[in-house]
C-alpha positions in Angstrom: -67.1 -42.4 -20.3 -68.3 -41.4 -16.9 -65.6 -43.5 -15.1 -62.7 -42.1 -17.2 -64.2 -38.6 -16.6 -63.8 -39.3 -12.6 -60.2 -40.7 -13.2 -59.1 -37.6 -14.9 -60.7 -35.3 -12.3 -59.0 -37.2 -9.4 -55.5 -37.0 -11.3 -55.9 -33.4 -11.6 -57.2 -33.2 -8.0 -54.0 -35.0 -7.0 -51.6 -33.0 -9.1 -53.1 -29.6 -7.7 -52.5 -31.3 -4.2 -48.9 -31.8 -4.8 -48.3 -28.5 -6.3 -50.0 -26.9 -3.1 -47.7 -28.9 -0.9 -44.7 -28.3 -2.3 -45.1 -24.6 -2.8 -45.7 -24.5 1.1 -42.3 -26.5 1.7 -40.4 -23.9 -0.8 -41.9 -21.4 1.0 -41.2 -22.0 4.7 -37.7 -23.2 3.6 -37.1 -19.7 2.1 -38.4 -18.0 5.3 -36.1 -19.9 7.5 -33.2 -19.0 5.3 -34.3 -15.2 5.2 -34.4 -15.9 9.4 -31.2 -17.1 9.4 -29.3 -14.3 7.6 -31.0 -11.7 9.3 -31.0 -12.4 12.8 -28.3 -11.9 15.4 -26.8 -14.7 17.0 -26.4 -14.6 21.0 -23.3 -13.4 21.1 -24.3 -10.4 18.6 -27.2 -9.4 20.4 -25.1 -9.3 24.2 -22.2 -7.0 21.8 -25.5 -4.9 20.3 -26.3 -4.1 24.3 -22.8 -3.2 25.0 -21.8 0.2 25.4 -18.7 1.3 23.7 -17.0 4.8 23.6 -18.8 7.3 21.4 -21.4 4.9 20.4 -24.5 5.6 22.7 -26.6 6.7 20.3 -26.0 4.0 17.8 -26.9 1.5 20.6 -30.1 3.6 21.2 -31.0 3.1 17.6 -30.7 -0.5 17.8 -32.8 -0.6 20.7 -35.3 1.6 19.1 -35.3 -0.1 15.6 -34.8 -3.7 17.2 -37.5 -5.0 14.5 -35.1 -4.1 11.6 -32.9 -7.0 12.1 -30.6 -5.9 9.2 -29.8 -2.6 10.3 -28.9 -3.9 13.5 -26.4 -6.1 12.0 -25.2 -3.1 9.9 -24.8 -1.0 13.2 -22.9 -3.9 14.9 -20.6 -4.4 12.3 -19.4 -0.8 12.6 -19.1 -1.1 16.2 -16.8 -4.4 15.5 -14.3 -2.5 12.9 -14.3 0.4 15.7 -13.4 -2.2 18.0 -10.8 -3.5 15.9 -9.3 -0.8 15.0 -8.8 0.4 18.8 -7.0 -2.6 19.3 -4.9 -2.8 16.4 -3.8 0.8 17.2 -2.9 0.1 20.7 -1.0 -2.6 19.9 1.2 -0.7 17.6 1.9 2.2 19.9 5.6 1.0 20.8 6.7 -0.2 17.5 9.1 1.7 15.5 7.9 4.1 12.7 8.5 3.1 9.1 9.1 6.6 7.4 8.9 5.9 3.6 10.2 8.5 1.0 8.8 8.3 -2.4 9.9 10.7 -4.9 6.9 11.3 -7.7 6.3 13.0 -10.7 3.7 13.9 -13.2 3.0 11.4 -15.7 -0.1 9.5 -17.6 0.3 6.4 -14.9 1.2 8.7 -11.4 -2.4 8.2 -9.8 -2.3 4.4 -10.7 1.2 3.8 -9.5 0.4 5.8 -6.0 -2.8 3.9 -5.7 -1.2 0.4 -6.2 1.4 1.0 -3.5 -0.3 3.0 -1.0 -2.9 0.0 -1.0 0.1 -2.2 0.3 1.3 0.3 3.0 -2.1 0.5 4.2 -1.4 -2.6 6.0 1.7 -1.8 7.7 1.7 -0.4 11.3 3.0 3.0 12.2 4.0 3.8 8.7 4.6 7.3 7.8 4.3 8.2 4.0 6.4 11.1 2.8 5.5 12.1 -0.7 7.8 14.7 -2.7 6.6 15.9 -5.8 9.1 16.6 -8.4 7.1 20.0 -9.4 7.4 23.4 -8.4 4.0 23.0 -6.8 2.0 20.8 -4.9 -0.5 19.4 -7.5 -4.1 19.0 -7.2 -4.0 15.4 -8.2 -1.7 14.0 -5.6 -3.3 16.3 -3.0 -6.5 14.8 -3.0 -4.9 11.6 -3.7 -3.1 11.8 -0.4 -6.1 13.2 1.1 -8.0 10.0 0.7 -5.2 7.3 0.8 -6.1 6.6 4.5 -2.4 6.5 5.5 -0.4 9.2 7.6 1.7 11.3 5.4 3.4 14.4 4.7 3.1 16.3 1.3 6.3 18.0 -0.1 7.4 19.4 -3.3 10.7 20.3 -5.1 11.4 20.6 -8.6 14.9 19.1 -10.0 17.2 21.3 -11.4 16.9 21.9 -15.2 20.8 20.7 -15.8 19.4 17.5 -14.0 16.6 16.7 -15.4 16.1 14.2 -18.6 14.6 14.8 -21.7 11.9 12.9 -23.5 14.8 11.7 -26.1 17.1 10.5 -23.3 16.8 7.0 -21.8 15.5 6.1 -18.4 19.0 5.5 -17.3 20.7 8.5 -18.7 20.2 10.7 -15.5 20.0 10.0 -11.9 16.3 10.7 -10.5 14.6 11.5 -7.5 17.7 13.0 -5.9 16.7 16.3 -5.0 13.0 15.0 -3.4 15.1 12.4 -1.2 17.3 14.9 0.1 14.4 16.9 0.9 12.6 14.2 2.7 15.6 13.4 5.0 15.6 17.1 5.6 11.9 16.9 6.8 12.8 14.1 8.8 15.6 15.9 10.4 13.7 18.9 11.7 10.4 17.2 12.7 11.5 13.6 14.1 12.3 13.6 17.6 14.5 10.9 18.8 13.5 10.7 22.3 9.8 10.3 21.2 10.2 8.0 18.1 11.9 5.3 17.0 12.2 4.0 13.3 13.8 3.6 9.9 13.8 5.2 6.8 13.0 3.6 3.4 13.5 5.0 0.2 10.1 3.5 -1.6 9.7 4.4 -5.4 6.2 4.4 -6.5 6.9 2.1 -9.4 8.1 -0.9 -7.3 6.1 -3.9 -6.1 5.8 -4.4 -2.0 5.4 -7.6 0.0 3.8 -6.5 3.5 6.6 -8.5 5.2 9.5 -6.3 3.9 8.4 -3.8 6.4 8.4 -5.8 9.6 11.7 -7.2 8.3 13.1 -3.5 8.4 11.0 -2.3 11.3 14.0 -3.3 13.8 17.3 -2.5 11.8 20.1 -1.5 14.3 22.1 0.4 11.6 21.8 -0.7 8.0 19.6 -3.3 6.7 20.0 -4.9 3.6 18.1 -7.6 1.2 17.4 -8.8 -2.4 15.5 -7.1 -5.1 14.2 -8.7 -7.8 14.3 -7.6 -11.6 16.9 -5.4 -11.0 21.1 -5.7 -11.7 20.6 -7.3 -15.2 19.4 -10.5 -13.5 16.4 -12.4 -12.1 17.5 -10.8 -8.7 20.5 -8.5 -7.3 21.8 -7.9 -3.9 23.3 -9.3 -1.0 24.5 -13.2 -0.6 24.6 -13.6 3.7 25.9 -16.0 6.2 24.5 -15.7 9.3 23.2 -12.3 9.0 26.3 -10.7 7.9 26.7 -9.9 4.3 29.7 -12.0 2.7 29.1 -10.9 -1.0 26.8 -9.9 -3.8 25.1 -10.9 -6.5 24.7 -8.2 -9.4 25.5 -8.4 -13.3 25.6 -4.7 -13.8 28.5 -2.4 -12.6 29.4 -5.3 -9.7 32.6 -3.6 -9.1 30.4 -1.0 -7.2 30.9 -1.2 -3.4 27.5 -1.2 -2.7 25.9 -3.0 -6.0 21.8 -2.9 -4.9 19.3 -1.3 -5.6 17.8 1.7 -4.1 14.7 -0.7 -2.8 17.1 -3.0 -0.9 18.4 -1.2 2.3 16.8 0.8 5.1 18.3 3.0 7.5 17.7 3.4 11.5 16.6 7.1 11.7 19.2 7.7 14.4 21.8 7.2 12.3 20.5 9.8 10.0 19.4 12.4 12.3 22.3 12.2 14.9 25.3 10.4 13.5 25.3 11.5 10.0 23.2 14.3 9.8 24.8 15.8 6.5 24.4 12.4 4.5 22.4 13.0 1.3 22.3 11.7 -2.3 24.7 13.7 -4.7 22.8 14.8 -7.9 26.4 15.0 -9.7 26.8 11.0 -9.5 26.7 8.8 -12.4 23.6 7.3 -12.8 23.8 3.9 -11.1 26.2 5.1 -8.3 23.5 6.5 -5.9 23.2 4.0 -3.4 27.0 3.3 -3.3 27.6 7.2 -3.2 25.0 7.3 0.1 25.8 4.3 1.8 29.5 5.0 1.8 28.9 8.1 3.9 27.5 5.7 6.5 28.3 2.3 6.6 30.9 -0.5 5.5 29.8 -3.5 4.1 31.2 -5.3 7.4 27.8 -3.6 9.5 25.4 -4.3 7.0 22.6 -6.4 8.5 21.4 -9.3 6.2 17.2 -9.3 6.1 14.7 -11.3 4.2 15.7 -14.9 5.8 19.3 -14.6 5.6 19.1 -12.7 2.1 16.9 -15.7 0.7 13.5 -14.3 0.4 12.6 -11.7 -2.0 9.8 -8.8 -0.9 10.5 -6.3 -3.1 10.2 -6.2 -7.1 11.6 -3.5 -9.5 8.6 -3.4 -11.6 7.6 -1.0 -14.2 3.9 -0.4 -15.2 3.6 -0.3 -19.3 3.2 3.0 -20.5 -0.2 2.8 -22.4 0.8 4.6 -25.7 -2.2 3.6 -27.6 -4.4 5.7 -25.1 -2.0 8.5 -25.2 -1.9 8.3 -29.1 -5.8 8.6 -28.8 -6.0 11.0 -26.8 -4.1 13.3 -28.7 -6.3 12.6 -31.4 -9.1 13.5 -29.3 -7.7 16.7 -28.7 -6.8 17.4 -32.2 -10.4 17.1 -33.2 -11.9 19.3 -30.3 -13.2 16.2 -28.4 -10.9 15.4 -25.3 -11.6 13.1 -22.7 -13.4 15.2 -19.6 -10.5 16.1 -17.3 -12.8 16.4 -14.7 -13.0 12.8 -14.4 -9.3 12.5 -12.7 -7.2 9.4 -13.7 
């Protein structure tokens, strides 16, 4: 019995010793990992001591609180972001500006769609967004959105004349939309853009399309009028120009293919000089039948032979004519809540 008791005691002692050793090993590993995460590298320490314009106070904070290495990393990260932004800005000063005219109107999905396209536009250098509301006034929703969108913008508004408005019972294609808004955007450009100071192109970027950032680099150096395919238009998988060596030799379109320019509004851009100096009166005609708006406009400023085929000789798609599904269930549900006297809080902007 005495021997058995000693044996049990030895086993317990060994077990306790093993647990203590394992605990110390784990604690040391955790401490090492924490040190790795929150310590500055030699390169970071050098950068944190480097004085950048308007960052002297932040550098002093780093020296004062050098014991709090996590704070140092956050401050250093801010310096690095500012440095990257400065470099990016300096590189883009000589790039032609892209003026994107976007008509928009009040609807359940307006802010969501503006947010989606803005998320793409923010990645484009030298981009000026001209947003034109179909409204008698500038709405708070669009104003607040643009204030926080992170883009250089101009906010305009003009109401479509009543005879040209589509009723709720009419299909989308029954009337031409965005006519007055695009014309107002063009008028603003002709007044405010100086050709002596600014080079650029004009693009009509509807708020319901989907854009690849590469599209904007394709159009940036257009000499006159550039053109490319657009997906999900023209009653086909894609519609637009067929090109060879940068020249348009035909068009692929299954909807009114007899048009002089059977393309979508998202499928072309124009050198700003052409619209200001050469064709200062070119505009969209509100009386033109739906589907002929692009043709009517382009016939005023160019011919098919002058078009510049872009997007890898018109073999790549960088823009899609998408349409966000209207959330009918949510709209009808909100109507029911209104009738019950318990509507959703309108202060929560959607």
